[in-house]
C-alpha positions in Angstrom: -3.1 1.1 20.3 -1.9 -1.5 17.8 -4.1 -4.2 16.3 -2.2 -6.8 18.4 -2.9 -4.8 21.6 -6.5 -4.5 20.6 -6.7 -8.3 20.0 -5.5 -9.0 23.5 -7.9 -6.5 25.0 -10.7 -8.1 23.1 -9.6 -11.5 24.3 -10.1 -10.3 27.9 -13.7 -9.6 27.0 -14.3 -12.4 24.6 -11.9 -15.2 25.9 -12.4 -17.4 22.8 -10.9 -14.8 20.5 -8.2 -16.2 18.3 -7.9 -13.7 15.4 -8.8 -10.1 15.0 -8.8 -8.5 11.5 -9.5 -5.2 9.8 -11.0 -5.1 6.3 -14.2 -4.2 4.3 -17.6 -5.0 5.8 -18.4 -8.5 4.4 -22.1 -7.8 4.6 -22.1 -4.5 2.8 -18.7 -3.7 1.3 -20.1 -0.7 -0.6 -20.6 1.1 2.7 -16.9 2.1 2.6 -16.2 1.9 6.4 -13.8 -0.8 7.4 -14.7 -3.3 10.1 -12.8 -5.0 12.9 -13.8 -8.7 13.0 -13.2 -11.2 15.8 -12.8 -14.8 14.9 -13.3 -17.7 17.3 -12.7 -21.5 17.1 -15.4 -23.1 14.9 -16.5 -26.7 15.3 -13.3 -27.5 17.2 -11.1 -26.0 14.6 -8.9 -23.0 14.9 -9.0 -21.9 11.2 -7.1 -18.8 10.2 -9.2 -16.3 8.3 -8.2 -15.6 4.7 -8.2 -12.2 2.9 -10.7 -12.3 0.1 -10.0 -10.3 -3.1 -12.9 -11.8 -5.1 -15.2 -9.3 -6.7 -18.2 -10.7 -4.9 -16.9 -9.4 -1.5 -13.5 -7.7 -2.1 -11.1 -6.9 0.7 -12.9 -8.9 3.3 -11.6 -11.4 5.9 -13.3 -14.7 6.4 -13.0 -18.5 6.8 -13.6 -20.4 3.6 -16.5 -22.8 4.1 -15.4 -26.4 3.1 -18.5 -27.0 1.0 -20.7 -23.9 0.5 -20.3 -21.9 -2.7 -21.9 -18.8 -4.1 -22.0 -18.6 -7.9 -19.4 -21.3 -8.0 -17.0 -19.4 -5.8 -16.1 -20.2 -2.2 -18.3 -18.9 0.6 -16.5 -17.1 3.4 -17.8 -17.1 6.9 -17.3 -13.7 8.6 -16.2 -13.1 12.2 -18.4 -13.8 15.2 -18.4 -10.1 16.3 -17.8 -7.1 14.1 -17.7 -3.3 14.7 -16.7 -0.3 12.7 -13.1 0.8 12.6 -14.0 4.4 13.4 -15.4 3.3 16.8 -11.8 2.8 18.0 -10.3 6.3 17.9 -6.7 5.5 18.8 -6.2 2.3 16.7 -2.8 2.6 15.0 -2.5 0.6 11.8 0.7 2.3 10.6 2.7 -1.0 10.8 0.5 -2.2 7.9 1.2 0.9 5.7 3.2 0.9 2.5 5.9 3.5 1.7 3.1 6.0 0.7 1.2 5.6 4.0 -1.6 3.5 2.5 -2.8 0.7 4.7 -2.5 -2.8 3.3 -5.6 -4.4 4.8 -4.6 -7.8 3.5 -2.0 -7.8 6.3 -4.3 -6.5 9.1 -4.6 -9.7 11.1 -3.5 -10.3 14.7 -3.4 -13.7 16.5 -3.9 -14.1 20.2 -2.5 -17.6 20.7 
């Protein structure tokens, strides 16, 4: 199953789903396992998550908070629901792979609208 197919399946369960991403765990990026994150509309806005490469929480997806900062850097709000990538045994991310087969997680985002 592709990430887009997964996003539409998740939308059947969580109808407010707008974006589904794969990246590091924003709460514990040192764990090493990637997480699938589901993003909903927030406060009437359908904001697209951004891929964060900041050293505070590298390779994570989140929505930049308009005011909050952490150590003078933007604070990113994580997805509403998250689960580990290995929990989906047949998720195919090959469409996001480079010529060497390495997944570029900065491109692992699917939109359902």
